C-alpha positions, -999 to +999 in steps of 0.1 A: +205-261+093+218-272+127+224-308+138+191-310+156+172-299+124+191-325+103+184-352+128+146-343+129+145-342+090+163-376+088+139-391+114+109-378+094+124-393+062+129-426+080+093-426+093+080-418+058+102-446+043+090-471+070+054-461+062+059-466+025+075-500+030+047-510+054+022-500+028+040-519+001+042-550+023+005-547+032-004-544-005+018-574-013+002-594+014-032-584+003-025-594-032-011-627-020-040-633+003-065-625-024-048-646-050-065-679-056-050-711-070-060-714-106-095-729-109-107-761-093-082-781-113-070-811-092-036-810-109-027-777-092-022-775-054-016-742-036+014-745-013+015-723+018+046-705+005+027-693-026+041-718-049+018-739-071+031-775-072+020-789-105+010-824-115+004-837-150-033-843-157-043-879-161-040-894-196-019-864-207+013-874-224+044-859-210+063-834-232+099-839-240+124-816-222+160-813-229+186-789-213+215-783-236+247-764-230+252-735-255+286-735-272+303-704-287+314-720-319+301-750-339+320-782-334+317-819-341+293-825-312+271-794-316+240-787-336+226-754-349+193-738-337+178-703-342+174-681-312+144-659-306+157-632-329+166-657-357+203-656-350+224-688-351+228-706-318+249-737-313+242-762-286+257-795-275+239-823-294+235-844-263+214-828-236+228-830-200+193-831-185+162-847-200+126-853-191+131-883-168+155-862-147+127-837-137+114-848-103+089-819-098+076-787-114+063-756-097+048-724-108+059-694-088+045-658-090+067-628-088+060-608-056+035-585-073+018-613-092+026-596-125+040-627-141+048-663-133+079-684-133+084-721-139+107-740-115+121-774-123+134-796-095+159-823-105+168-858-094+201-860-075+222-873-104+208-846-127+214-820-100+251-830-099+254-828-137+238-794-136+262-782-109+292-796-128+282-779-161+273-745-145+304-745-123+327-751-153+312-721-172+300-695-147+286-672-174+275-699-198+241-703-213+217-732-212+190-738-238+158-755-228+140-773-256+105-786-251+093-810-278+123-798-298+114-762-297+136-736-280+116-723-250+142-703-231+179-694-230+192-693-194+223-672-186+241-686-156+259-664-132+262-688-103+264-726-102+230-742-103+221-774-086+188-789-077+164-763-091+162-740-121+136-713-122+129-691-153+103-668-168+095-653-201+068-631-184+044-660-184+007-655-175-004-679-148-023-700-174+008-702-197+031-711-169+008-738-156+002-752-191+040-755-196+045-770-161+017-795-165+031-807-198+065-815-181+054-826-147+062-862-137 
C-alpha cells in the first residue's frame, strides 16, 4: 500500500473513531439528561454538575463515622477488625476524622450511571489531618467505620485533602441512604 492509501485509511479510521466517540458522548449526555434526582425527597438536591448534594432528613439521628489509619502489624495503639473476607485487619484505635469533621456529603454517579459513589467533604482542620496522614503513607489504607461497622477500605495512591470519594458499586438508593445518615 502506498503512502496515499495509508493516509486515506488512517483518515477513515480517525473519522470512525470520532464518530464512535461522538456517539458515546451523545449517549452519555442523553443518559445524564434523562436521569432524574431520586424522588421528590427534599433532602436531595440535584446540582447542575450531576452531583446530588445530600442533607440529613429532619429528626433523623446522625450516624457515627470514623476514619482510621490501617496499620500493618498490631501495636499498643491499634485494634483488630475483620475485613470483608474475614481476614484480620489492624487499625489505629483513635480515628483521625470523625462525624463532626464531615462538612458535606454528595452522591456522584459514574459517567454511565451504572453505580454511585459517596463523596465526603471535610472541615479545614480535618482536611489537613487527612493530607498529613495520606502524605506520610502514600500507599496506605484507610478504614471507614459507620456505627462501628467497616464500610470500606480505601487504598491511597496520592495525598488526599478536602474530599474523599468511594464506591462499593452502590445503587443510587444505597448511596443516598448512606450519605443521608452521615450528612450534617
